[in-house]
N, C-alpha and C positions, 0 to 999 in steps of 0.2 A: 926434548923440545918443547919449546915452549911458544904460547902464544901472550898478546897484548888485546885485552877486551874489555867489556866493561859488564865486570859482577854487581848482578842483580840484586834484589834482599832475600831473594829465595835460593841465594848460591848458584845459581846458574849463571853462564858468561854470554854475552850478545856479543856478535864481531860488528855490529852494525847498530846504532842508537838511534832510532826513528821515532816519530808519531803517527801511529795507525788511524786514522779517519776510517772508523767501521760504519758501512752504511746497512741500516735494515731495510730489506725488499729494496726494489726496483725507485719507490718513491722518490727517497733523499738523495737516489745516487747524484743530481745535478749539484745538489747544494757542498757533500763529499768533495765529487769532482773541483768543481770552486775554488773551497778552502784550497786544496792540495795544487791549484795554481797559483795563489798567493803566497803560500806557506811555506818558505822553505825546509827541508828538514822531515819533510812529512810524506805518507803516498795512502792509496785510499784502496777500501776492497768496498763491491756490492756483489750481493751471492745471485740474485735475481728474485724473484717471488716465488713464496712456496705453496701458492694456492695450490689445490688441486693435488698437492706428494700428501703419498703415504707418512701414518709416521715415523717409519724408519729413514725416509727421504730429510723429511722437517728434523729430524737427532743429528742427522750429517751434517746439515747445514748450520745447524749448531754447533756441533764439533768443530766446523770449519771454520767458524768465528770465534767460537771462544781460542781456539786454538792459536789463529794468528794473535790474538791480542794478549795469549799468554808467551808466546814467540819471544824467548830471551833479546832476539834482536830489538826488540821492541821497548824503548822505555816509557811511553804513557801511548795512551788510547782515548778517544772523543769517538762516542757511540752517537748517530744521526738517524733518527726514529722519529717517526711519527706514532705517537700514542694514539690518536683513536684508530688507526689501520696498521696497529701493530703485527695484529693476526695470534698466530698459537701461541698458549703458554712458555712454549721450551726457545721461541725467539724474541720475547718480549726485551727490551731494551735495560731492565734492571736486573733480569734473572742472568743476561750475558755479563752484565758490567762486575752482579756478583762473583760469579767462575772465574774473570778476571784479575777484581782484586787478591784474589787468593796467593798471587803472586808476589803481590807486595808495590806494585805500580799503581801510579796514578790514572784513573779512568772517570772521564767527564762524560753527561748524559746531555746531544743539543737535541730537545725536543721539538719540532719544527711546530709542533701545534699550541705550545707554549712561549713561543718566540714573538714579541711585539716588532710590528711592522712587517709582518705577511713575510713572504721570502725574502727580501733583502736585506729586510733586519734581522733574518736569519742567518744569512752570510755574514751578515757584517757582527754578529756575535760569536759567531763560527771561527770565524779568522782571527778576533780578539782572545778566544781560548785557546784555538791551536799554536798562534804563537808565545802567550807563556806556559803552555807544554814545552814547547821548542826549547826556548829559552830556562826552562826549568830543568831539564834532561840534557842541557848540553853543560852543564855544568860538570858530569862524568866526565872521570879521567877513564884512559885506558891502563890498565896494569895487569902482572904479567900471571898466568893460568896457566897450568900442563894443558899439552895437545891434549889431553884424553877429554879436557871439559867441552871439546865438539861434539854434535851430531852431524852429522853427514848424509843427506839423502843421494843414492847413484842411480840411475837412469843410463841407458846406451839404447843409440836409436842410426837406422839407414846403416842397417848389419849388411859387413861382406866378410872376409876373410880376412883382411887387417883386425877386425874387431875381437876372433879369438884368438889372434897368434900376437899380438902385442898391445892392442889399447887395453880390452876387460883386463888381460892378466894384470896389466900395471896398476889399473885404479885396484883390482882383488889386493893389487900390494899393499898398497896407502891404507885400503881396507883394514889388511893384517894390521899394521904398525897402527892405527888408529883404537883398534882394539887390544893392541897388547897395551894401550897408553890408559886405558878404561877409559875408553870414547863409546860412544853407541853409532849406529850407522843402519840404514835401511836399505832395502831392496824390495823390490817389484814388479809388477809387470804379469801378472799369471799365467798371460796368455802366452809368455813367451820362457818358461819353464817345461811347457809343455814337452815329452819327448826327455829330460832330465830331472824328472822329477824323482825316481828314485835315487842318483847321486844326491841330491839335497838333502831327502829324507834321511840317510844314512847320517846328516850332519844336526839334526832336532836333536834337543835337550832331551827331550823325553818322551815316550806312547803317546802324551796327550798333545803335544805339540806336534809329533807326526801325523799323527790322525786329523787335527785342524787343517797343519798344509798337504796333506794328502784328500783331504775332501774339500778345501778350496779347488785346488785343480783340477777335481771331477767335474764339481759344480762347472766349471768356467765351459770346460769340454762337453758337458751337456747339455748345457743353452746354445753354444754353437750349434749342435746337434738338431736342437729342437727346433732351427730354424730353417732345417732343410740343409743345410751345407755342413761340411766335415773340415773344423777349422785347418786341419794337415795339409789342406787342400788349396786352399786362400791363403795361408801362412807356411813358408815366407810370401809377402808382398812381390809385387813386379821390379823393384827397385833392389830387393835382396837376390835374386834371381838373378839381374843382369851382372849385377858385381860378385856374382860369382856361389851363392848360397842355394842349394838345390832342394833342402827337407828342413822341416820345422824342429826335425831334433840336430840337425847341424848348425840350425838357427839358435837352438836353443844349449845347445853345451858351448857356444861360445858365449852367451849371452850372462851364463851363470857363472862364469870366468871373475865376473866385476866385484861377487859376492866375498871374494877372496875363500878362507879355512878354517874360520872359527864356525863353533856351535851355532846355530842357529836358536834363541832363545824365547821367541815366539813369535806368533800371528799376529795380525793388528790388521784391525777395519782401516777403513778408509779415513784420513785426520785423527786415528786416535793415540794419544800418548804412552809412548810406553812407561811400564810402572819400575822399571830396572834400566841400568846402561847394556849395551851389549851390541849381536846381532840380530834384527828383526825380518821377518819376511812381511810385506802390506801385500793384502787382497786387493786387486786396483789393474783396471784394465792400461793400457799401453800409451794413452793420447799425454804427451809431453806437459803441456800445461795443466791439464787435470792433476798429473800427478805430481808435478812441482808443489801446485798450491797444496796439495795433503800432504806432502812432506814434510813443509813449512808449518801447517797446523800439527801434523804432530810433533813438534819442538827442533827441525834441522835449522842450521844458523848459514849452511851450505849447502847448496845441489851442483852434483857433477855430471853433464851430460855428457858419455863418451860417446864418440860418432866413427861410424866407418865411413859411408860417404862417398863410395865405390861409384854412385851414380851421383854424385852431384856437378853443375857446371860450376865453371870459373866466375868465381866473385857472388854463390849464390847468397844470399839475406837469410841469415837464421832467427830465428824467434830468440828475442831479445828478453823480455822481459813479461812480469804477467801482471795484471793490475791488482795490489791487492800483496804481491807475493815478496815477502819482507826478507826473502834468503835469496841472496846470488848466486847465481847459475855460472857456474867454469865450465868453458864450452875445452874438451881433453880430444885426441884423437889418435889414431894409433897407423894412419893411412898416410903416404908421403904428399901424394898428391889433394888430398883434402888438405890439408896442412899448408900446400905451397897456395892453391886455389883459395884458400879463408885465409889468409894471414892476419885479416885486420880482425877475426874474428873467434879462432883459436885462443884458449890461454897455455896451452900445453900440448906437446908432440913428443910421442913416445915413436914415432915410426924409424927412432935410431935404432931399434932392435931388427926389425928386417931389412933397413938398407945398406947399416954396416955391423950386425951384430954384435951389439950393444946389450949388456947384461943385464935381464928381468930385473935386479935387486939394485943395479943402480940407475936405471931409470925412476924406479919406483922410488927410492932415495930425492929424488930432484924433482917428484911430484910431491913428496912430504913436505919439502920445502918451500915449493908453492905456495899449497897450499896454506903450511904456518904462517906467509907472507899473506894472503887473501885474508886471513881471519885476525891477522893483525891491521886491518885498513885496506890494503892493496887494493883498489878494484878490480872485480872483474872487469873484460872488455864488451861484455852485454851490458851491465849495470852503469857502464860510463854514458850510455845512450839514453835518449829520453821517452824513445818510442815503448808504449806497451802493449803489449799482445792481449787481446781477450784471452777469457778464460773463464771454465765450468766447471763445477761443484761435479764429482763421479756420482751420480745418481743411480740407483739400482729400478727402482719403484716406477709403474706406472704416473702418470700424470691424468688423474681424472676430472 
């Protein structure tokens, strides 16, 4: 199995070829957004203000910025900043630019403080630089690479009985095929493994990874209890219950099926890039947009969102994409009703397992083939839309 992608100078392979406009803090947001409106082949991201955040949260924001810029789907980066109000040292434009340049891609800095002509002069200069970068990276051509060049982030949502019976196991099959080929996969949602953590713990590479994984789960459950709530009484959420799931353990057993069967090589912080290939657990919350962002910053070129959707109404609009998310979102489902109701949104339907008795391996191979097509340039349905969902960085600390 092979894909056609853009081989970067650091050896990684992009499945898209974008210029990322990276706005440092809210101040330069307007300029970054307007540049993207005028220049094709660009996307932009702004993380929000770091003011009042503790050092751990500031480092997380910095990891997101540097990680998005380093993602292999990005061919070049333009950082938009205001040097007079850049703020903390870890979020200075030159520091982030230095980190991203380690990948070998071109990085430009547009400092609004140094642009002649004020705001409109900065816009003009930004459009000029962005156009030059787009033309520069457009000269690169797709070439053949192994399927294992992919890093995929996986998430499930709106879980119902079909999630554990069809949808997630099929995604897990594709993950196993990817890892067999030498690729990398991320799975997460620490709240969604509670009740099944003992199963995943047996798959951890060694005692160090096992302890890190179990500590992350324990801390999440304790944090919930500290609020006066037992997470096992508020999760599954009402939509899950309506769809037939009765306990968090039931939900988690279905959710972890999407991770396949390989060894878990490590536990990553949000937006942390792995040091090797393989399967990794990311300690993060279940919010889709935040998790997608973290996966992209960790290096995922593609993100699979596997839906149950037992409570979805006809023609429900799904979140399409997130501002600055450089990895396309691929929607899958194992629920026949979801597939019929959302035919314009769903990229892959594995409900033939439930409706017609299709074999898991048969449907799994179909998914692998379609993922290869998407990695070679076929658009997902979500990325074909211009709509952009808002997105927040997953931060744990208080805002002081």
